[in-house]
Biotite code that builds the C-alpha atoms (Angstrom):
import biotite.structure as struc

atoms = struc.array([
    struc.Atom([0.035, -0.069, -0.083], chain_id="A", res_id=1, res_name="MET", atom_name="CA", element="C"),
    struc.Atom([1.364, 3.348, -0.790], chain_id="A", res_id=2, res_name="TYR", atom_name="CA", element="C"),
    struc.Atom([0.623, 6.815, 0.929], chain_id="A", res_id=3, res_name="PHE", atom_name="CA", element="C"),
    struc.Atom([1.514, 10.190, -0.436], chain_id="A", res_id=4, res_name="ASN", atom_name="CA", element="C"),
    struc.Atom([2.811, 11.794, 2.590], chain_id="A", res_id=5, res_name="VAL", atom_name="CA", element="C"),
    struc.Atom([4.283, 14.873, 1.001], chain_id="A", res_id=6, res_name="GLY", atom_name="CA", element="C"),
    struc.Atom([7.903, 16.243, 0.872], chain_id="A", res_id=7, res_name="LYS", atom_name="CA", element="C"),
    struc.Atom([7.656, 18.211, 4.165], chain_id="A", res_id=8, res_name="ASP", atom_name="CA", element="C"),
    struc.Atom([6.671, 14.996, 6.138], chain_id="A", res_id=9, res_name="PHE", atom_name="CA", element="C"),
    struc.Atom([9.521, 13.187, 4.596], chain_id="A", res_id=10, res_name="ILE", atom_name="CA", element="C"),
    struc.Atom([12.196, 15.716, 5.245], chain_id="A", res_id=11, res_name="MET", atom_name="CA", element="C"),
    struc.Atom([10.737, 16.122, 9.022], chain_id="A", res_id=12, res_name="SER", atom_name="CA", element="C"),
    struc.Atom([11.096, 12.257, 9.331], chain_id="A", res_id=13, res_name="GLU", atom_name="CA", element="C"),
    struc.Atom([14.616, 12.382, 7.622], chain_id="A", res_id=14, res_name="TYR", atom_name="CA", element="C"),
    struc.Atom([15.713, 15.080, 10.198], chain_id="A", res_id=15, res_name="LEU", atom_name="CA", element="C"),
    struc.Atom([14.325, 13.029, 13.055], chain_id="A", res_id=16, res_name="GLU", atom_name="CA", element="C"),
    struc.Atom([15.977, 10.027, 11.781], chain_id="A", res_id=17, res_name="PHE", atom_name="CA", element="C"),
    struc.Atom([19.304, 11.564, 11.535], chain_id="A", res_id=18, res_name="GLN", atom_name="CA", element="C"),
    struc.Atom([18.875, 13.152, 15.034], chain_id="A", res_id=19, res_name="ARG", atom_name="CA", element="C"),
    struc.Atom([17.850, 10.035, 16.787], chain_id="A", res_id=20, res_name="TYR", atom_name="CA", element="C"),
    struc.Atom([20.256, 8.032, 14.734], chain_id="A", res_id=21, res_name="GLY", atom_name="CA", element="C"),
    struc.Atom([22.842, 10.240, 16.564], chain_id="A", res_id=22, res_name="ARG", atom_name="CA", element="C"),
    struc.Atom([26.096, 11.611, 14.942], chain_id="A", res_id=23, res_name="ASN", atom_name="CA", element="C"),
    struc.Atom([28.193, 10.857, 18.113], chain_id="A", res_id=24, res_name="LYS", atom_name="CA", element="C"),
    struc.Atom([30.601, 13.635, 17.337], chain_id="A", res_id=25, res_name="SER", atom_name="CA", element="C"),
    struc.Atom([28.064, 16.175, 17.180], chain_id="A", res_id=26, res_name="THR", atom_name="CA", element="C"),
    struc.Atom([25.988, 15.258, 20.393], chain_id="A", res_id=27, res_name="LEU", atom_name="CA", element="C"),
    struc.Atom([25.441, 18.060, 22.711], chain_id="A", res_id=28, res_name="VAL", atom_name="CA", element="C"),
    struc.Atom([25.968, 17.703, 26.357], chain_id="A", res_id=29, res_name="ASN", atom_name="CA", element="C"),
    struc.Atom([22.432, 18.920, 27.579], chain_id="A", res_id=30, res_name="SER", atom_name="CA", element="C"),
    struc.Atom([23.422, 18.841, 31.250], chain_id="A", res_id=31, res_name="LYS", atom_name="CA", element="C"),
    struc.Atom([26.439, 21.294, 30.595], chain_id="A", res_id=32, res_name="TYR", atom_name="CA", element="C"),
    struc.Atom([24.401, 23.786, 28.500], chain_id="A", res_id=33, res_name="ILE", atom_name="CA", element="C"),
    struc.Atom([21.710, 23.930, 31.171], chain_id="A", res_id=34, res_name="SER", atom_name="CA", element="C"),
    struc.Atom([24.299, 24.671, 33.854], chain_id="A", res_id=35, res_name="SER", atom_name="CA", element="C"),
    struc.Atom([24.972, 27.904, 35.468], chain_id="A", res_id=36, res_name="GLY", atom_name="CA", element="C"),
    struc.Atom([28.557, 27.873, 34.015], chain_id="A", res_id=37, res_name="GLU", atom_name="CA", element="C"),
    struc.Atom([27.424, 27.782, 30.560], chain_id="A", res_id=38, res_name="TYR", atom_name="CA", element="C"),
    struc.Atom([24.619, 30.240, 31.129], chain_id="A", res_id=39, res_name="ARG", atom_name="CA", element="C"),
    struc.Atom([27.134, 32.773, 32.487], chain_id="A", res_id=40, res_name="LYS", atom_name="CA", element="C"),
    struc.Atom([29.024, 32.921, 29.164], chain_id="A", res_id=41, res_name="LYS", atom_name="CA", element="C"),
    struc.Atom([26.213, 34.993, 28.004], chain_id="A", res_id=42, res_name="PHE", atom_name="CA", element="C"),
    struc.Atom([26.441, 37.404, 30.729], chain_id="A", res_id=43, res_name="ASP", atom_name="CA", element="C"),
    struc.Atom([29.835, 38.220, 29.501], chain_id="A", res_id=44, res_name="LYS", atom_name="CA", element="C"),
    struc.Atom([28.794, 38.839, 25.930], chain_id="A", res_id=45, res_name="ILE", atom_name="CA", element="C"),
    struc.Atom([26.684, 41.881, 26.915], chain_id="A", res_id=46, res_name="THR", atom_name="CA", element="C"),
    struc.Atom([25.828, 43.899, 30.047], chain_id="A", res_id=47, res_name="ASN", atom_name="CA", element="C"),
    struc.Atom([22.027, 43.925, 29.145], chain_id="A", res_id=48, res_name="ASN", atom_name="CA", element="C"),
    struc.Atom([20.618, 41.348, 31.380], chain_id="A", res_id=49, res_name="ALA", atom_name="CA", element="C"),
    struc.Atom([17.521, 40.837, 29.122], chain_id="A", res_id=50, res_name="ASP", atom_name="CA", element="C"),
    struc.Atom([19.641, 40.475, 26.099], chain_id="A", res_id=51, res_name="LEU", atom_name="CA", element="C"),
    struc.Atom([21.725, 37.989, 27.754], chain_id="A", res_id=52, res_name="SER", atom_name="CA", element="C"),
    struc.Atom([18.669, 35.956, 28.686], chain_id="A", res_id=53, res_name="ARG", atom_name="CA", element="C"),
    struc.Atom([17.402, 35.963, 25.158], chain_id="A", res_id=54, res_name="LEU", atom_name="CA", element="C"),
    struc.Atom([20.634, 34.924, 23.706], chain_id="A", res_id=55, res_name="LEU", atom_name="CA", element="C"),
    struc.Atom([21.020, 31.996, 26.188], chain_id="A", res_id=56, res_name="TYR", atom_name="CA", element="C"),
    struc.Atom([17.477, 30.852, 25.814], chain_id="A", res_id=57, res_name="SER", atom_name="CA", element="C"),
    struc.Atom([17.803, 30.653, 22.081], chain_id="A", res_id=58, res_name="LYS", atom_name="CA", element="C"),
    struc.Atom([21.317, 29.222, 22.114], chain_id="A", res_id=59, res_name="ALA", atom_name="CA", element="C"),
    struc.Atom([20.133, 26.256, 24.342], chain_id="A", res_id=60, res_name="LYS", atom_name="CA", element="C"),
    struc.Atom([17.224, 25.796, 22.078], chain_id="A", res_id=61, res_name="GLU", atom_name="CA", element="C"),
    struc.Atom([19.291, 25.570, 19.020], chain_id="A", res_id=62, res_name="MET", atom_name="CA", element="C"),
    struc.Atom([21.827, 23.215, 20.421], chain_id="A", res_id=63, res_name="LEU", atom_name="CA", element="C"),
    struc.Atom([19.252, 20.800, 21.656], chain_id="A", res_id=64, res_name="ILE", atom_name="CA", element="C"),
    struc.Atom([17.217, 20.874, 18.417], chain_id="A", res_id=65, res_name="HIS", atom_name="CA", element="C"),
    struc.Atom([20.323, 20.200, 16.419], chain_id="A", res_id=66, res_name="ARG", atom_name="CA", element="C"),
    struc.Atom([22.022, 17.624, 18.817], chain_id="A", res_id=67, res_name="SER", atom_name="CA", element="C"),
    struc.Atom([23.595, 14.574, 17.030], chain_id="A", res_id=68, res_name="GLY", atom_name="CA", element="C"),
    struc.Atom([23.125, 16.239, 13.474], chain_id="A", res_id=69, res_name="THR", atom_name="CA", element="C"),
    struc.Atom([25.279, 18.176, 11.059], chain_id="A", res_id=70, res_name="LEU", atom_name="CA", element="C"),
    struc.Atom([22.468, 20.649, 10.542], chain_id="A", res_id=71, res_name="TYR", atom_name="CA", element="C"),
    struc.Atom([22.749, 24.418, 11.724], chain_id="A", res_id=72, res_name="GLU", atom_name="CA", element="C"),
    struc.Atom([20.097, 26.661, 13.290], chain_id="A", res_id=73, res_name="ASP", atom_name="CA", element="C"),
    struc.Atom([20.485, 30.552, 13.360], chain_id="A", res_id=74, res_name="MET", atom_name="CA", element="C"),
    struc.Atom([18.888, 33.350, 14.985], chain_id="A", res_id=75, res_name="TYR", atom_name="CA", element="C"),
    struc.Atom([19.054, 37.140, 14.093], chain_id="A", res_id=76, res_name="TRP", atom_name="CA", element="C"),
    struc.Atom([18.503, 39.253, 17.229], chain_id="A", res_id=77, res_name="ILE", atom_name="CA", element="C"),
    struc.Atom([17.848, 43.015, 17.422], chain_id="A", res_id=78, res_name="ASP", atom_name="CA", element="C"),
    struc.Atom([20.119, 43.993, 20.450], chain_id="A", res_id=79, res_name="SER", atom_name="CA", element="C"),
    struc.Atom([18.514, 47.375, 20.817], chain_id="A", res_id=80, res_name="GLU", atom_name="CA", element="C"),
    struc.Atom([14.811, 46.039, 20.996], chain_id="A", res_id=81, res_name="LYS", atom_name="CA", element="C"),
    struc.Atom([15.936, 42.782, 22.629], chain_id="A", res_id=82, res_name="VAL", atom_name="CA", element="C"),
    struc.Atom([13.778, 40.948, 20.177], chain_id="A", res_id=83, res_name="ASP", atom_name="CA", element="C"),
    struc.Atom([14.119, 38.191, 17.553], chain_id="A", res_id=84, res_name="ILE", atom_name="CA", element="C"),
    struc.Atom([14.093, 39.525, 13.941], chain_id="A", res_id=85, res_name="ILE", atom_name="CA", element="C"),
    struc.Atom([13.934, 36.253, 12.278], chain_id="A", res_id=86, res_name="THR", atom_name="CA", element="C"),
    struc.Atom([15.300, 32.724, 12.287], chain_id="A", res_id=87, res_name="ARG", atom_name="CA", element="C"),
    struc.Atom([16.262, 29.662, 10.378], chain_id="A", res_id=88, res_name="GLU", atom_name="CA", element="C"),
    struc.Atom([15.618, 26.265, 12.049], chain_id="A", res_id=89, res_name="ILE", atom_name="CA", element="C"),
    struc.Atom([14.573, 24.058, 9.419], chain_id="A", res_id=90, res_name="ASN", atom_name="CA", element="C"),
    struc.Atom([17.684, 24.099, 7.141], chain_id="A", res_id=91, res_name="SER", atom_name="CA", element="C"),
    struc.Atom([18.237, 20.916, 5.166], chain_id="A", res_id=92, res_name="PHE", atom_name="CA", element="C"),
    struc.Atom([21.703, 21.885, 4.156], chain_id="A", res_id=93, res_name="GLU", atom_name="CA", element="C"),
    struc.Atom([24.714, 20.477, 6.286], chain_id="A", res_id=94, res_name="GLU", atom_name="CA", element="C"),
    struc.Atom([27.094, 22.824, 8.152], chain_id="A", res_id=95, res_name="GLU", atom_name="CA", element="C"),
    struc.Atom([25.585, 25.937, 6.480], chain_id="A", res_id=96, res_name="GLN", atom_name="CA", element="C"),
    struc.Atom([22.893, 28.395, 6.551], chain_id="A", res_id=97, res_name="ILE", atom_name="CA", element="C"),
    struc.Atom([21.284, 29.774, 3.274], chain_id="A", res_id=98, res_name="LEU", atom_name="CA", element="C"),
    struc.Atom([19.915, 33.132, 3.353], chain_id="A", res_id=99, res_name="TYR", atom_name="CA", element="C"),
    struc.Atom([16.346, 33.385, 1.937], chain_id="A", res_id=100, res_name="SER", atom_name="CA", element="C"),
    struc.Atom([14.640, 36.410, 0.568], chain_id="A", res_id=101, res_name="GLU", atom_name="CA", element="C"),
    struc.Atom([12.535, 36.819, 3.548], chain_id="A", res_id=102, res_name="SER", atom_name="CA", element="C"),
    struc.Atom([15.671, 36.578, 5.885], chain_id="A", res_id=103, res_name="ILE", atom_name="CA", element="C"),
    struc.Atom([17.482, 39.301, 3.674], chain_id="A", res_id=104, res_name="ASN", atom_name="CA", element="C"),
    struc.Atom([14.436, 41.616, 3.830], chain_id="A", res_id=105, res_name="ARG", atom_name="CA", element="C"),
    struc.Atom([13.942, 41.249, 7.579], chain_id="A", res_id=106, res_name="ALA", atom_name="CA", element="C"),
    struc.Atom([17.807, 42.175, 8.399], chain_id="A", res_id=107, res_name="ILE", atom_name="CA", element="C"),
    struc.Atom([18.413, 44.823, 5.694], chain_id="A", res_id=108, res_name="VAL", atom_name="CA", element="C"),
    struc.Atom([19.290, 48.215, 7.118], chain_id="A", res_id=109, res_name="GLY", atom_name="CA", element="C"),
    struc.Atom([19.311, 47.104, 10.711], chain_id="A", res_id=110, res_name="ASN", atom_name="CA", element="C"),
    struc.Atom([22.629, 48.035, 12.264], chain_id="A", res_id=111, res_name="ASN", atom_name="CA", element="C"),
    struc.Atom([21.803, 46.493, 15.619], chain_id="A", res_id=112, res_name="ASN", atom_name="CA", element="C"),
    struc.Atom([21.793, 42.887, 14.494], chain_id="A", res_id=113, res_name="VAL", atom_name="CA", element="C"),
    struc.Atom([23.495, 39.914, 16.597], chain_id="A", res_id=114, res_name="ILE", atom_name="CA", element="C"),
    struc.Atom([23.558, 36.885, 14.328], chain_id="A", res_id=115, res_name="ALA", atom_name="CA", element="C"),
    struc.Atom([23.954, 33.670, 16.409], chain_id="A", res_id=116, res_name="MET", atom_name="CA", element="C"),
    struc.Atom([24.280, 30.139, 14.850], chain_id="A", res_id=117, res_name="HIS", atom_name="CA", element="C"),
    struc.Atom([25.478, 26.719, 15.865], chain_id="A", res_id=118, res_name="THR", atom_name="CA", element="C"),
    struc.Atom([28.526, 24.801, 14.618], chain_id="A", res_id=119, res_name="HIS", atom_name="CA", element="C"),
    struc.Atom([27.920, 21.132, 14.766], chain_id="A", res_id=120, res_name="PRO", atom_name="CA", element="C"),
    struc.Atom([31.573, 20.287, 14.666], chain_id="A", res_id=121, res_name="CYS", atom_name="CA", element="C"),
    struc.Atom([32.471, 23.110, 17.173], chain_id="A", res_id=122, res_name="SER", atom_name="CA", element="C"),
    struc.Atom([34.864, 24.815, 14.993], chain_id="A", res_id=123, res_name="MET", atom_name="CA", element="C"),
    struc.Atom([35.806, 28.587, 15.306], chain_id="A", res_id=124, res_name="PRO", atom_name="CA", element="C"),
    struc.Atom([33.941, 30.969, 13.132], chain_id="A", res_id=125, res_name="PRO", atom_name="CA", element="C"),
    struc.Atom([34.704, 30.402, 9.524], chain_id="A", res_id=126, res_name="SER", atom_name="CA", element="C"),
    struc.Atom([35.911, 32.832, 6.934], chain_id="A", res_id=127, res_name="ILE", atom_name="CA", element="C"),
    struc.Atom([32.481, 32.782, 5.484], chain_id="A", res_id=128, res_name="ALA", atom_name="CA", element="C"),
    struc.Atom([31.048, 33.754, 8.950], chain_id="A", res_id=129, res_name="ASP", atom_name="CA", element="C"),
    struc.Atom([33.275, 36.761, 9.162], chain_id="A", res_id=130, res_name="PHE", atom_name="CA", element="C"),
    struc.Atom([32.578, 37.925, 5.530], chain_id="A", res_id=131, res_name="ASN", atom_name="CA", element="C"),
    struc.Atom([28.717, 37.522, 6.240], chain_id="A", res_id=132, res_name="SER", atom_name="CA", element="C"),
    struc.Atom([29.199, 39.937, 9.213], chain_id="A", res_id=133, res_name="VAL", atom_name="CA", element="C"),
    struc.Atom([30.972, 42.414, 7.169], chain_id="A", res_id=134, res_name="GLU", atom_name="CA", element="C"),
    struc.Atom([28.524, 42.101, 4.284], chain_id="A", res_id=135, res_name="GLU", atom_name="CA", element="C"),
    struc.Atom([25.387, 42.578, 6.506], chain_id="A", res_id=136, res_name="HIS", atom_name="CA", element="C"),
    struc.Atom([26.842, 45.050, 8.771], chain_id="A", res_id=137, res_name="ASN", atom_name="CA", element="C"),
    struc.Atom([26.063, 42.994, 11.830], chain_id="A", res_id=138, res_name="TYR", atom_name="CA", element="C"),
    struc.Atom([26.897, 44.302, 15.381], chain_id="A", res_id=139, res_name="GLN", atom_name="CA", element="C"),
    struc.Atom([28.272, 40.976, 16.456], chain_id="A", res_id=140, res_name="LEU", atom_name="CA", element="C"),
    struc.Atom([28.376, 37.411, 15.336], chain_id="A", res_id=141, res_name="GLY", atom_name="CA", element="C"),
    struc.Atom([28.019, 34.570, 17.890], chain_id="A", res_id=142, res_name="ILE", atom_name="CA", element="C"),
    struc.Atom([29.112, 30.917, 17.053], chain_id="A", res_id=143, res_name="VAL", atom_name="CA", element="C"),
    struc.Atom([27.791, 28.104, 19.262], chain_id="A", res_id=144, res_name="LEU", atom_name="CA", element="C"),
    struc.Atom([29.823, 24.827, 19.357], chain_id="A", res_id=145, res_name="GLY", atom_name="CA", element="C"),
    struc.Atom([28.038, 21.495, 20.061], chain_id="A", res_id=146, res_name="HIS", atom_name="CA", element="C"),
    struc.Atom([30.908, 20.980, 22.467], chain_id="A", res_id=147, res_name="ASP", atom_name="CA", element="C"),
    struc.Atom([29.836, 24.010, 24.574], chain_id="A", res_id=148, res_name="GLY", atom_name="CA", element="C"),
    struc.Atom([32.386, 26.444, 23.213], chain_id="A", res_id=149, res_name="LYS", atom_name="CA", element="C"),
    struc.Atom([31.171, 30.095, 22.422], chain_id="A", res_id=150, res_name="VAL", atom_name="CA", element="C"),
    struc.Atom([32.822, 32.323, 20.121], chain_id="A", res_id=151, res_name="PHE", atom_name="CA", element="C"),
    struc.Atom([32.019, 36.101, 19.221], chain_id="A", res_id=152, res_name="CYS", atom_name="CA", element="C"),
    struc.Atom([33.481, 37.644, 16.234], chain_id="A", res_id=153, res_name="TYR", atom_name="CA", element="C"),
    struc.Atom([33.299, 41.001, 14.237], chain_id="A", res_id=154, res_name="ARG", atom_name="CA", element="C"),
    struc.Atom([34.420, 42.094, 10.768], chain_id="A", res_id=155, res_name="SER", atom_name="CA", element="C"),
    struc.Atom([34.714, 45.366, 8.944], chain_id="A", res_id=156, res_name="SER", atom_name="CA", element="C"),
    struc.Atom([36.875, 43.969, 6.100], chain_id="A", res_id=157, res_name="GLU", atom_name="CA", element="C"),
    struc.Atom([36.178, 41.115, 3.580], chain_id="A", res_id=158, res_name="LYS", atom_name="CA", element="C"),
    struc.Atom([38.864, 38.503, 3.446], chain_id="A", res_id=159, res_name="ILE", atom_name="CA", element="C"),
    struc.Atom([39.037, 36.198, 0.384], chain_id="A", res_id=160, res_name="THR", atom_name="CA", element="C"),
    struc.Atom([38.826, 32.471, 0.694], chain_id="A", res_id=161, res_name="LYS", atom_name="CA", element="C"),
    struc.Atom([42.206, 32.072, -1.143], chain_id="A", res_id=162, res_name="LEU", atom_name="CA", element="C"),
    struc.Atom([43.873, 34.278, 1.373], chain_id="A", res_id=163, res_name="MET", atom_name="CA", element="C"),
    struc.Atom([42.362, 32.357, 4.335], chain_id="A", res_id=164, res_name="TYR", atom_name="CA", element="C"),
    struc.Atom([43.436, 29.052, 2.637], chain_id="A", res_id=165, res_name="ASP", atom_name="CA", element="C"),
    struc.Atom([47.048, 30.186, 2.440], chain_id="A", res_id=166, res_name="LEU", atom_name="CA", element="C"),
    struc.Atom([46.994, 31.028, 6.176], chain_id="A", res_id=167, res_name="TYR", atom_name="CA", element="C"),
    struc.Atom([45.213, 27.848, 7.061], chain_id="A", res_id=168, res_name="PHE", atom_name="CA", element="C"),
    struc.Atom([47.629, 25.654, 5.145], chain_id="A", res_id=169, res_name="ALA", atom_name="CA", element="C"),
    struc.Atom([50.521, 27.260, 6.593], chain_id="A", res_id=170, res_name="ASP", atom_name="CA", element="C"),
    struc.Atom([49.277, 26.755, 10.180], chain_id="A", res_id=171, res_name="SER", atom_name="CA", element="C"),
    struc.Atom([48.148, 23.091, 9.467], chain_id="A", res_id=172, res_name="TYR", atom_name="CA", element="C"),
    struc.Atom([51.634, 22.166, 8.184], chain_id="A", res_id=173, res_name="LYS", atom_name="CA", element="C"),
    struc.Atom([52.825, 22.919, 11.721], chain_id="A", res_id=174, res_name="LYS", atom_name="CA", element="C"),
    struc.Atom([50.034, 21.941, 13.867], chain_id="A", res_id=175, res_name="LEU", atom_name="CA", element="C"),
    struc.Atom([48.409, 19.093, 12.122], chain_id="A", res_id=176, res_name="HIS", atom_name="CA", element="C"),
    struc.Atom([45.151, 19.628, 13.682], chain_id="A", res_id=177, res_name="ASP", atom_name="CA", element="C"),
    struc.Atom([42.143, 21.350, 11.876], chain_id="A", res_id=178, res_name="GLU", atom_name="CA", element="C"),
    struc.Atom([40.701, 23.266, 14.826], chain_id="A", res_id=179, res_name="TYR", atom_name="CA", element="C"),
    struc.Atom([43.955, 24.544, 15.997], chain_id="A", res_id=180, res_name="LEU", atom_name="CA", element="C"),
    struc.Atom([45.184, 25.594, 12.248], chain_id="A", res_id=181, res_name="ALA", atom_name="CA", element="C"),
    struc.Atom([41.835, 27.404, 11.811], chain_id="A", res_id=182, res_name="GLN", atom_name="CA", element="C"),
    struc.Atom([42.091, 29.152, 15.292], chain_id="A", res_id=183, res_name="TYR", atom_name="CA", element="C"),
    struc.Atom([45.868, 30.234, 14.495], chain_id="A", res_id=184, res_name="GLU", atom_name="CA", element="C"),
    struc.Atom([44.943, 31.044, 10.773], chain_id="A", res_id=185, res_name="ALA", atom_name="CA", element="C"),
    struc.Atom([42.265, 33.656, 12.074], chain_id="A", res_id=186, res_name="LEU", atom_name="CA", element="C"),
    struc.Atom([44.554, 34.795, 14.856], chain_id="A", res_id=187, res_name="LYS", atom_name="CA", element="C"),
    struc.Atom([47.243, 35.736, 12.216], chain_id="A", res_id=188, res_name="LYS", atom_name="CA", element="C"),
    struc.Atom([44.617, 37.192, 9.947], chain_id="A", res_id=189, res_name="LEU", atom_name="CA", element="C"),
    struc.Atom([43.340, 39.559, 12.686], chain_id="A", res_id=190, res_name="SER", atom_name="CA", element="C"),
    struc.Atom([46.895, 41.076, 12.963], chain_id="A", res_id=191, res_name="GLU", atom_name="CA", element="C"),
    struc.Atom([46.690, 42.260, 9.379], chain_id="A", res_id=192, res_name="THR", atom_name="CA", element="C"),
    struc.Atom([42.974, 42.579, 8.669], chain_id="A", res_id=193, res_name="TYR", atom_name="CA", element="C"),
    struc.Atom([40.065, 44.387, 10.559], chain_id="A", res_id=194, res_name="ASP", atom_name="CA", element="C"),
    struc.Atom([38.561, 41.281, 12.146], chain_id="A", res_id=195, res_name="ILE", atom_name="CA", element="C"),
    struc.Atom([38.530, 40.114, 15.718], chain_id="A", res_id=196, res_name="GLU", atom_name="CA", element="C"),
    struc.Atom([37.412, 36.974, 17.554], chain_id="A", res_id=197, res_name="PHE", atom_name="CA", element="C"),
    struc.Atom([37.359, 35.698, 21.001], chain_id="A", res_id=198, res_name="TRP", atom_name="CA", element="C"),
    struc.Atom([36.224, 32.665, 22.926], chain_id="A", res_id=199, res_name="GLU", atom_name="CA", element="C"),
    struc.Atom([33.868, 33.220, 25.790], chain_id="A", res_id=200, res_name="VAL", atom_name="CA", element="C"),
    struc.Atom([35.193, 31.523, 28.649], chain_id="A", res_id=201, res_name="ILE", atom_name="CA", element="C"),
])
């Protein structure tokens, strides 16, 4: 017997299958992200208590939602109004967020945007993340690693992927570790280009 259940249902089932099939390397420690230690990281991002609470609340939701998957969630938050501008929590693209027309319309012209998204493999901000901050004139970008790491970043200058790849390759030759090589490459780029990033500890 055949039932036409529709594309949305199939994709929903696929997402749940991946989630509960569990990609062990991207599982979130829900006990840690519910802890006071993790919560306090968001108090260090802003001195606005309401904004800190909103950032933490959405961070926790996104991480629990994407635990055990390679999919990302993203929220765009108005830091002045302390309000959610828009969100993407149904992405079917692994390790990336695609900007729809409705997202672009929602954020255009707003200089108070904090863009916060998950990184399933818990890497630092990518060069694409930095360039997105620069392109959209975000006030701040926040990356949430599934391992509990939180990175903040800013950019006022675009960096080509070729330039980043050169720095990364040089760092990887010495360190032989993708995470450390990316961190070191970004650190070196920040000495020359108008970008900055830091881990919130």
